[in-house]
C-alpha positions in Angstrom: -0.1 0.0 0.0 1.5 3.3 -1.1 1.2 6.6 0.9 2.0 10.3 0.4 3.3 10.9 4.0 7.0 11.7 3.8 9.0 9.6 6.5 9.9 11.5 9.6 13.7 10.8 9.2 13.6 12.2 5.5 11.4 15.1 6.6 13.8 16.1 9.4 16.8 15.8 7.0 14.9 18.0 4.4 14.2 20.7 7.3 18.0 20.7 8.3 18.9 21.1 4.6 16.6 23.8 4.1 17.7 25.6 7.3 21.3 25.3 6.2 20.6 26.8 2.8 18.6 29.6 4.2 21.5 30.5 6.6 24.0 30.3 3.9 22.0 32.5 1.5 21.6 35.1 4.3 25.6 35.0 4.8 26.2 35.3 1.2 23.8 38.3 0.9 25.4 40.0 3.9 28.7 39.4 2.4 27.7 40.9 -0.9 26.2 44.0 0.7 29.3 44.4 2.8 31.4 44.1 -0.4 29.2 46.5 -2.2 29.3 49.0 0.6 33.0 48.7 0.9 33.4 49.4 -3.0 30.9 52.3 -2.7 33.0 53.7 0.2 36.3 53.3 -1.6 34.7 54.8 -4.9 33.5 57.9 -2.8 37.0 58.2 -1.1 38.7 58.0 -4.5 36.3 60.7 -6.1 36.5 62.9 -2.9 40.3 62.8 -3.1 40.2 63.4 -6.8 38.0 66.4 -6.3 40.1 67.9 -3.7 43.1 67.4 -5.9 41.5 69.2 -8.9 40.5 72.1 -6.8 43.9 72.5 -5.5 45.7 72.5 -8.9 43.1 75.0 -10.7 43.1 78.8 -9.9 41.1 79.7 -6.9 38.9 82.0 -8.9 37.6 79.2 -11.0 37.9 76.3 -8.3 34.4 77.1 -6.9 33.0 76.4 -10.6 34.2 73.2 -11.1 31.6 70.3 -11.3 33.0 67.0 -10.6 30.5 64.0 -11.8 31.1 60.9 -9.9 30.7 57.6 -11.7 30.2 54.0 -10.3 34.1 53.2 -10.8 37.0 55.2 -9.8 38.7 58.0 -11.7 41.2 56.8 -14.4 42.9 57.8 -17.6 41.9 61.2 -18.7 39.2 62.9 -16.7 37.2 65.8 -18.1 35.9 68.4 -15.5 33.6 71.2 -16.7 34.0 74.6 -14.9 30.7 76.6 -15.3 31.8 80.2 -14.8 28.7 82.5 -15.1 28.6 84.7 -18.4 31.2 82.3 -20.1 31.0 79.1 -22.1 31.8 76.0 -19.9 35.5 75.2 -19.8 36.5 71.7 -19.8 39.5 71.0 -17.6 41.4 67.8 -18.4 43.4 65.9 -15.7 45.7 63.1 -16.9 46.4 60.0 -14.8 50.2 59.7 -13.8 51.8 57.3 -11.8 53.7 58.6 -8.7 56.6 56.4 -7.7 57.2 58.0 -4.2 53.5 57.7 -3.3 53.1 54.4 -4.9 49.8 55.2 -6.6 48.4 57.3 -9.4 47.8 60.9 -9.3 45.9 63.3 -11.6 47.7 66.2 -13.1 46.0 69.2 -14.9 47.1 69.2 -18.5 45.0 71.5 -20.7 41.6 73.3 -21.1 39.0 72.8 -23.8 36.5 75.5 -24.8 33.6 74.0 -26.8 32.4 75.1 -30.2 28.8 76.1 -30.9 26.6 73.7 -32.8 23.4 75.4 -34.4 21.0 72.7 -35.3 17.2 73.1 -36.4 15.6 73.5 -33.1 18.5 74.1 -30.6 22.0 75.6 -29.9 24.3 73.3 -28.3 28.0 73.2 -27.0 30.2 70.8 -28.8 33.3 69.8 -27.0 34.4 67.4 -29.9 35.0 70.5 -32.1 36.5 72.5 -29.1 39.5 74.7 -28.8 42.4 73.5 -26.7 44.2 75.9 -24.5 47.4 75.4 -22.6 46.7 78.3 -19.9 43.8 79.3 -18.0 43.8 82.8 -19.1 43.6 81.8 -22.7 40.7 79.5 -21.9 38.9 82.1 -20.3 39.3 84.8 -23.1 38.1 81.9 -25.5 35.1 81.0 -23.3 34.0 84.7 -23.2 34.2 84.8 -27.1 32.2 81.5 -27.3 29.8 82.6 -24.7 29.0 85.8 -26.8 28.7 83.7 -30.0 26.4 81.4 -28.1 24.1 84.1 -27.0 23.9 85.5 -30.5 23.1 82.2 -31.9 20.4 81.8 -29.3 19.1 85.3 -30.1 18.8 84.2 -33.8 17.2 80.9 -33.2 14.5 82.7 -30.8 13.8 85.0 -33.8 13.4 82.1 -36.0 11.2 80.2 -33.7 9.0 83.2 -33.2 8.7 83.6 -36.9 7.8 79.8 -37.1 5.3 80.1 -34.2 3.7 83.1 -35.9 3.3 81.3 -39.2 1.9 78.2 -37.3 -0.6 80.4 -35.5 -1.6 82.1 -38.9 -1.9 78.6 -40.4 -4.0 77.4 -37.5 -6.3 80.5 -37.8 -6.7 80.0 -41.6 -7.4 76.4 -40.9 -9.9 77.2 -38.3 -11.6 79.8 -40.4 -11.9 77.4 -43.3 -13.3 74.8 -41.0 -15.9 77.2 -39.8 -16.9 78.2 -43.1 -17.3 74.6 -44.0 -19.4 73.9 -40.8 -21.6 77.0 -41.6 -22.2 75.9 -45.2 -23.1 72.5 -44.0 -25.6 73.9 -41.5 -27.2 76.1 -44.2 -27.5 73.0 -46.3 -28.9 71.0 -43.5 -31.3 73.7 -42.7 -32.4 74.1 -46.3 -32.9 70.3 -46.5 -35.0 70.4 -43.4 -37.0 73.5 -44.6 -37.7 71.7 -48.0 -38.7 68.5 -46.0 -41.1 70.3 -44.0 -42.7 72.1 -46.9 -43.3 69.0 -48.8 -44.7 67.4 -45.6 -47.1 70.4 -45.3 -48.2 70.2 -48.9 -48.9 66.4 -48.6 -50.8 66.9 -45.3 -52.8 69.9 -47.0 -53.5 67.6 -50.0 -54.7 64.7 -47.7 -57.0 67.1 -45.9 -58.5 68.3 -49.2 -59.0 64.6 -50.4 -60.4 63.2 -47.3 -63.4 65.5 -47.6 -64.1 64.6 -51.3 -65.8 61.2 -51.8 -65.3 61.3 -55.5 -61.5 62.0 -54.9 -61.3 59.2 -52.2 -63.1 56.8 -54.7 -60.6 57.7 -57.5 -57.7 57.2 -55.1 -59.1 53.8 -54.2 -59.4 53.0 -58.1 -55.9 54.0 -58.6 -54.8 51.8 -55.8 -56.5 48.8 -57.3 -55.3 49.6 -60.8 -51.7 50.0 -59.5 -52.0 46.6 -57.7 -53.2 45.0 -60.9 -50.6 46.6 -62.9 -47.9 45.2 -60.7 -49.6 41.9 -60.9 -49.4 42.0 -64.7 -45.9 43.1 -64.5 -45.0 40.3 -62.4 -46.7 37.7 -64.8 -44.8 39.5 -67.8 -41.4 39.2 -66.2 -42.2 35.3 -65.5 -43.2 35.0 -69.1 -39.9 36.5 -70.3 -38.0 34.4 -67.9 -39.7 31.2 -69.4 -39.3 32.5 -73.0 -35.6 33.0 -72.4 -35.4 29.7 -70.8 -37.2 28.1 -73.8 -34.9 29.9 -76.3 -31.9 28.6 -74.3 -33.2 25.1 -74.4 -34.0 25.3 -78.3 -30.6 26.6 -79.0 -29.1 23.9 -77.1 -31.2 21.3 -79.0 -30.3 22.8 -82.4 -26.8 22.5 -81.4 -27.0 18.9 -80.6 -28.9 18.3 -83.9 -26.2 20.2 -85.8 -23.5 18.3 -84.2 -25.1 14.9 -84.7 -25.7 15.9 -88.4 -21.9 16.8 -88.7 -21.1 13.4 -87.2 -23.5 11.5 -89.6 -21.9 13.3 -92.6 -18.4 12.5 -91.4 -19.4 8.8 -91.0 -21.0 8.7 -94.3 -18.0 10.3 -96.0 -15.7 7.8 -94.3 -17.9 4.9 -95.3 -17.7 6.2 -99.1 -14.0 6.3 -98.8 -13.7 2.9 -97.5 -16.0 1.5 -100.2 -13.8 3.2 -102.9 -10.6 1.6 -101.2 -12.3 -1.7 -101.1 -13.4 -1.5 -104.9 -9.7 -0.4 -105.7 -8.6 -3.5 -103.7 -11.0 -5.9 -105.5 -10.0 -4.6 -108.9 -6.3 -5.1 -107.9 -7.0 -8.5 -106.8 -8.9 -9.6 -110.1 -5.9 -8.3 -112.2 -3.6 -10.1 -110.3 -5.7 -13.3 -110.7 -6.1 -12.8 -114.6 -2.3 -12.3 -114.8 -1.9 -15.6 -113.0 -4.4 -17.3 -115.5 -7.3 -17.7 -113.1 -10.5 -17.3 -114.9 -12.7 -14.9 -113.2 -16.4 -14.6 -114.3 
């Protein structure tokens, strides 16, 4: 006899294994959380050190405007930090990673400045550092950033004027479209009102005619006669349609019969012609046979 009850020893073993797995999973989760926290702590410390080092290397007048953007990984290679000085184009400060043998680790040294170009697109003006101007000194970068800032403002003003003109044209187009739709709506309303007026007029005339006829016994009698004649007419028209269909069917059958007779006549004619040809062939064969027999000395009557 089978049973679905788990034996106690196996059930206890499953319980112990489940508890061990749960404890192990919790330990692994705590370890991952600690490792992630440690990684985040080291990453934050590395970026804090980088930010302090960057501020120490740049001029104090510009240092407050540095905007260091942290990432999930530590600083490495060339790091680009933007300085957003009010009234100027953003200046990109480049710090290159260099290995310090005395300190035993890498440090970042300020190497150059990049002032972005101005990209004018269909709907916006944007900074473009890929086509920027590289400068070796901060003063050169600040002068270039001022000129680019003025160019950016000028392009923005031009774009605003273009956008205003576009918006004005769009408003005029919408206004014309609205006026056209309103005229179309008004015309449709007038047509509908005209149709309704005509329908009301016809209904009034019909009602007036009925009122005039219902009080006239002669007219009522004539109307009844007309109704009877109309019904009789429809009856005979239906019979005529039926007769026309029957006639068409008879003509179709007659045509098919004539076609069969014609085909049979052609077949009989062909068979007769073939019989005549066969008779001629047999006559020719008989004559040939007689000739050969006479030639052989056989007497043929």
